[in-house]
C-alpha positions in Angstrom: -29.7 -41.8 -89.0 -28.9 -37.9 -87.8 -28.8 -37.5 -84.0 -32.7 -35.8 -82.5 -32.2 -34.2 -79.2 -34.9 -36.3 -77.5 -32.6 -39.5 -77.9 -31.4 -38.1 -75.0 -33.0 -37.9 -71.1 -34.6 -35.1 -69.7 -32.2 -33.7 -68.0 -29.3 -34.1 -71.0 -32.3 -32.2 -73.7 -32.4 -29.3 -71.3 -27.9 -29.0 -71.2 -28.3 -29.3 -75.0 -30.7 -26.6 -74.8 -28.7 -24.1 -73.3 -25.3 -25.4 -75.6 -26.9 -24.7 -78.6 -28.0 -21.2 -77.4 -24.3 -20.3 -76.5 -23.6 -22.1 -79.9 -25.9 -19.6 -81.4 -24.4 -16.3 -79.7 -20.5 -17.6 -81.0 -22.2 -17.6 -84.6 -23.6 -14.2 -84.3 -21.1 -12.8 -82.4 -17.7 -14.6 -83.7 -18.0 -16.0 -86.9 -20.7 -16.4 -88.9 -19.2 -18.9 -91.3 -16.8 -21.1 -89.3 -14.7 -23.9 -91.2 -15.3 -27.5 -90.0 -12.4 -27.1 -87.1 -13.6 -23.9 -86.0 -17.6 -25.3 -85.9 -16.1 -28.2 -83.6 -14.3 -26.2 -81.4 -17.3 -23.8 -81.0 -19.9 -26.9 -80.0 -17.1 -28.2 -77.4 -16.9 -24.9 -75.9 -20.7 -24.1 -76.2 -21.3 -27.4 -74.0 -18.6 -26.8 -71.5 -20.5 -23.3 -71.0 -23.6 -25.3 -70.7 -22.2 -28.0 -68.8 -20.8 -25.2 -66.1 -24.2 -23.3 -66.0 -25.9 -26.1 -64.9 -23.3 -28.2 -63.0 -23.6 -30.8 -65.2 -20.4 -33.4 -65.8 -20.8 -35.1 -68.8 -18.6 -35.5 -72.0 -20.2 -34.7 -75.0 -20.6 -37.4 -77.8 -19.8 -36.7 -81.4 -23.7 -36.7 -81.6 -24.2 -34.4 -79.0 -21.7 -32.2 -80.8 -23.1 -32.8 -84.2 -26.9 -31.8 -82.4 -24.6 -28.4 -81.4 -23.0 -27.9 -84.7 -26.4 -27.6 -87.4 -27.1 -24.7 -85.3 -25.0 -22.6 -87.4 -27.2 -23.2 -90.6 -30.7 -22.4 -88.7 -29.7 -19.2 -87.6 -28.1 -18.8 -91.2 -31.4 -19.8 -92.4 -33.8 -17.6 -89.7 -32.1 -14.4 -90.1 -32.6 -14.5 -94.1 -36.3 -14.9 -93.9 -36.5 -12.3 -91.5 -34.0 -10.1 -93.6 -35.6 -10.4 -97.0 -39.1 -9.4 -95.5 -37.3 -6.3 -94.3 -35.1 -5.8 -97.8 -37.9 -6.4 -100.6 -39.6 -4.0 -98.4 -37.3 -1.4 -97.6 -36.1 -1.3 -101.5 -38.3 -0.7 -104.2 -38.2 -4.0 -106.1 -41.1 -5.9 -107.4 -42.1 -9.1 -108.9 -43.7 -8.7 -112.4 -42.7 -10.2 -115.9 -42.7 -6.4 -117.0 -39.5 -5.7 -118.9 -39.4 -2.3 -117.7 -39.7 -3.7 -113.8 -36.6 -6.0 -114.2 -35.1 -3.9 -115.8 -35.6 -1.4 -112.2 -35.0 -4.6 -110.9 -31.6 -5.3 -111.9 -30.3 -1.5 -112.0 -31.4 -0.8 -108.1 -29.9 -3.9 -107.5 -26.5 -3.3 -109.2 -26.6 0.7 -107.9 -27.2 -1.1 -104.4 -24.1 -3.7 -104.1 -21.6 -0.6 -106.2 -19.2 0.4 -103.7 -21.5 -1.2 -100.9 -24.1 1.5 -101.2 -26.6 -0.5 -99.1 -24.5 -0.2 -96.1 -24.9 4.1 -96.2 -27.9 6.2 -94.8 -28.0 7.9 -98.4 -27.9 5.4 -100.8 -28.1 8.5 -103.5 -24.8 9.9 -105.4 -23.4 11.1 -102.4 -22.6 8.4 -100.0 -23.6 9.7 -96.0 -23.3 7.7 -92.8 -21.2 4.6 -93.6 -22.9 1.8 -92.1 -25.5 3.7 -91.1 -28.5 2.3 -93.1 -31.7 2.5 -91.7 -31.9 -1.5 -92.9 -29.2 -2.3 -90.5 -31.4 -1.6 -87.8 -34.3 -3.1 -88.5 -32.6 -6.6 -89.1 -31.0 -6.3 -86.1 -33.8 -5.5 -84.0 -36.3 -8.0 -85.9 -33.8 -11.0 -85.6 -32.9 -10.4 -81.8 -34.8 -7.7 -80.2 -38.8 -7.8 -81.7 -39.8 -9.2 -78.1 -38.8 -9.3 -74.6 -37.6 -13.4 -75.3 -35.8 -12.8 -78.2 -31.9 -13.6 -77.2 -31.1 -9.7 -77.6 -33.1 -9.1 -75.1 -32.5 -12.1 -72.9 -28.7 -12.7 -73.3 -28.4 -8.4 -73.9 -24.4 -9.3 -72.9 -23.8 -10.6 -75.8 -25.0 -7.5 -78.1 -24.1 -4.9 -76.0 -22.4 -3.3 -78.0 -23.2 -4.8 -81.3 -19.6 -6.7 -82.2 -18.6 -5.8 -85.5 -19.1 -9.4 -86.2 -22.9 -9.2 -85.9 -22.9 -6.1 -88.6 -21.0 -8.2 -90.8 -23.0 -11.3 -91.0 -26.3 -8.2 -91.0 -24.5 -7.0 -94.4 -24.0 -10.1 -95.6 -27.6 -11.1 -95.9 -28.8 -7.4 -96.7 -26.8 -8.5 -99.8 -28.0 -11.8 -100.1 -31.4 -10.2 -100.4 -30.8 -7.5 -103.0 -28.6 -10.9 -104.8 -32.4 -12.0 -105.3 -33.6 -9.5 -107.9 -30.0 -9.7 -109.3 -31.5 -11.2 -113.1 -34.6 -8.7 -112.2 -36.6 -11.9 -111.6 -36.6 -12.4 -107.9 -35.0 -15.8 -107.3 -34.0 -17.4 -104.0 -30.3 -17.3 -103.3 -28.9 -19.8 -100.8 -27.5 -17.9 -97.6 -24.3 -20.7 -97.6 -21.2 -20.6 -96.0 -20.1 -21.1 -99.5 -21.4 -18.5 -101.3 -21.4 -15.9 -98.1 -18.2 -16.9 -96.4 -16.2 -14.7 -98.3 -18.7 -11.6 -99.0 -19.0 -11.8 -94.6 -15.0 -11.8 -94.5 -14.9 -8.8 -97.0 -17.6 -6.7 -94.9 -15.6 -7.8 -91.8 -12.7 -6.7 -93.2 -14.2 -2.6 -94.0 -15.7 -2.4 -91.0 -12.5 -3.3 -88.9 -10.8 -0.7 -91.5 -13.7 1.7 -90.5 -13.4 1.2 -86.9 -9.7 1.7 -86.7 
C-alpha cells in the first residue's frame, strides 16, 4: 500500500517531517511543477538537508522519498483552496443561473485573462503597475504569512525576497481560479501540473523578462 509516516519509528518521523518542510520550500521557490526526475532530486536534497540539520545518518528508502514527494500536490491543493476564496471575492464573479450574470462572468474571466490583465494593479483598459495587482500580495500573505507559525514567518530565509518562482506560482493559481468562471458557471478546475505546468512556465518567463 501507500507509505505512511506512522510506518516509521519516532525519530525517523521527525526527520521525515523536516524533509517534507524543506521539500515544500523547493516546490514554492525553485520549481512548482517538477517532472519526475526533478521531483526525485528534490526529495533526496530535502532528506539530506533534514539529516544534516538533525544529525541523522540514514539513507532514504524509496518509501520515504515517495512520502516526501507527495507533498507537491498537497502544496498545490492548499494554495488553490486559499487563493480561490480570495480571487472569487476580489473580482465580482457571481454564482447564478441568470443569463445576464452568466454572460458577465464569462466576459470578466475573458477580460482578466486577456494580455494577463489580472497581473496589473489597474486591470482597466489602461494597464499600469504590471505584477502589482493587490490580489497577488493577498494570496502570498494568506498562504505563507497569515500567522506567526506559517512557513514564511518561521523559515523567512526562503521568502526574503519573494522569488520569481513563488510569484509565478501565485499568478498561475490566480489564473486557475479565474478559469473556474470561464463558462459563466462556477466549475472546479484542477490545479495540476498537466494543466498548469505550462502556464507556470509562461508566467515565469514573463517575470524573468520583466526583471531583466
